[in-house]
C-alpha positions in Angstrom: -63.3 -24.6 -46.2 -60.6 -27.1 -47.4 -58.1 -24.3 -47.5 -58.9 -23.3 -44.0 -58.5 -26.9 -42.8 -55.2 -27.2 -44.6 -54.0 -24.0 -43.0 -55.0 -25.2 -39.6 -53.2 -28.5 -40.2 -50.0 -26.7 -41.2 -50.3 -24.5 -38.1 -50.8 -27.4 -35.8 -48.3 -29.9 -37.2 -45.2 -28.3 -35.7 -46.9 -28.2 -32.3 -47.7 -31.9 -32.5 -44.1 -32.7 -33.1 -43.2 -30.8 -29.9 -46.1 -32.5 -28.1 -47.5 -29.2 -26.8 -51.0 -29.4 -28.2 -53.2 -30.7 -25.5 -56.6 -30.8 -27.2 -58.2 -29.5 -30.4 -61.8 -28.7 -30.8 -63.4 -27.7 -34.0 -66.1 -25.2 -33.0 -68.7 -25.3 -35.8 -72.0 -24.7 -34.0 -74.6 -24.6 -36.7 -77.3 -23.8 -34.2 -75.3 -20.7 -33.2 -74.7 -18.9 -36.5 -73.3 -15.8 -34.7 -70.4 -17.8 -33.3 -67.6 -17.8 -35.9 -66.1 -21.1 -37.0 -62.9 -21.5 -35.2 -60.4 -24.1 -34.0 -59.9 -24.0 -30.2 -56.3 -24.8 -29.5 -54.4 -25.3 -26.3 -50.6 -25.5 -26.2 -50.7 -26.4 -22.5 -50.3 -22.9 -21.0 -52.7 -20.9 -23.1 -55.9 -21.1 -25.1 -56.3 -19.7 -28.6 -59.1 -19.5 -31.1 -58.0 -19.6 -34.7 -60.3 -18.5 -37.5 -61.2 -21.1 -40.1 -62.6 -18.4 -42.5 -60.9 -17.9 -45.9 -58.0 -20.3 -45.2 -56.3 -17.8 -42.8 -55.4 -18.3 -39.2 -55.8 -15.0 -37.3 -56.8 -15.3 -33.7 -60.5 -14.9 -33.2 -60.0 -14.7 -29.5 -57.3 -13.1 -27.5 -54.9 -15.7 -26.2 -55.8 -16.7 -22.6 -52.6 -17.2 -20.8 -51.3 -18.0 -17.4 -52.5 -21.6 -17.5 -50.1 -24.3 -16.3 -51.0 -27.6 -18.0 -54.3 -27.7 -19.9 -55.1 -31.1 -21.1 -58.8 -30.8 -22.1 -60.9 -27.8 -23.3 -64.4 -27.3 -24.5 -66.7 -24.3 -25.4 -70.1 -23.2 -24.1 -71.5 -21.6 -27.2 -74.6 -20.1 -25.5 -72.5 -18.0 -23.1 -69.3 -17.9 -25.2 -67.2 -19.4 -22.3 -64.2 -21.8 -22.3 -64.0 -24.6 -19.9 -60.7 -26.4 -19.3 -58.9 -28.9 -17.1 -55.4 -28.4 -15.7 -53.4 -31.3 -14.4 -50.9 -29.1 -12.5 -53.5 -27.2 -10.5 -55.8 -30.3 -10.5 -58.8 -28.0 -11.4 -61.5 -27.4 -13.9 -62.0 -23.8 -14.7 -64.1 -21.5 -16.9 -63.6 -18.0 -18.4 -65.4 -15.7 -20.8 -64.3 -15.8 -24.4 -62.4 -12.6 -23.8 -60.5 -14.0 -20.8 -62.4 -12.1 -18.1 -64.3 -13.6 -15.2 -62.0 -16.6 -14.7 -63.4 -19.0 -12.1 -62.4 -22.4 -10.7 -65.4 -24.8 -11.0 -63.8 -27.9 -9.3 -60.6 -28.1 -7.3 -58.7 -30.8 -5.5 -58.9 -33.3 -8.3 -56.2 -35.9 -8.9 -55.6 -36.0 -12.7 -58.5 -34.3 -14.6 -57.9 -35.6 -18.1 -61.2 -35.5 -20.0 -63.8 -32.8 -20.3 -67.0 -32.4 -22.4 -69.7 -29.7 -22.1 -73.4 -30.4 -22.4 -74.3 -26.9 -23.6 -78.1 -27.6 -23.4 -78.0 -28.8 -19.8 -75.1 -26.3 -19.0 -73.0 -29.0 -17.3 -69.4 -30.1 -17.8 -68.6 -33.8 -17.5 -65.1 -34.7 -16.6 -62.8 -37.7 -16.0 -60.2 -38.1 -13.3 -57.8 -40.9 -14.2 -55.9 -40.5 -10.9 -58.9 -41.6 -8.8 -60.8 -43.4 -11.6 -64.1 -41.4 -11.6 -66.4 -39.6 -13.9 -68.0 -36.4 -12.5 -70.1 -33.5 -13.5 -70.1 -29.8 -12.6 -72.6 -27.1 -13.5 -70.9 -24.5 -15.7 -72.4 -21.9 -13.3 -70.4 -23.5 -10.5 -73.4 -24.2 -8.3 -72.8 -28.0 -8.0 -70.2 -30.7 -8.5 -70.6 -34.4 -7.9 -69.1 -37.7 -8.8 -71.3 -39.8 -11.1 -69.4 -43.0 -11.5 -66.7 -44.2 -9.1 -66.4 -48.0 -9.7 -65.4 -50.3 -12.5 -63.3 -47.6 -14.3 -59.6 -48.0 -15.1 -57.9 -44.6 -15.8 -60.7 -42.9 -17.8 -59.0 -40.3 -19.9 -61.7 -38.9 -22.3 -65.4 -38.2 -22.4 -67.9 -37.0 -25.0 -71.4 -35.7 -24.6 -74.1 -35.7 -27.3 -76.4 -32.8 -26.7 -79.8 -32.8 -28.3 -82.7 -30.4 -27.9 -86.0 -32.2 -27.3 
């Protein structure tokens, strides 16, 4: 595993210098052993999944392109879907791991910076630093609402701790 992490670091370092890596997510879901360990990488206009097996970095997903400015991304392990926020389109979107069935979950946001998926509740929580809110949307797209709209100053990141009861 150390070789894989070193390979991932060597792959990412040049992108960091060019400031094009928007968000990195190490996808190691021990409760989903069928999901391979991979590093989910966004370079602003595409998503890629890079294998962490054997110290090599082949893509484990086809690159999902056509994105404008991705700043946050997360993974729904149960359904193998990617959720991301885009600050050019001001949207939060979802797609299958193979890039099919792309849908917009939330539109007309201001600056959707942060994103975190609660894979048990099947919700995506997001921050919008343009209008200082924290919101939630069902990953199925059936609902979206603002949860907190006061006493925030440019919220840019969010994390969710999912626990099965």
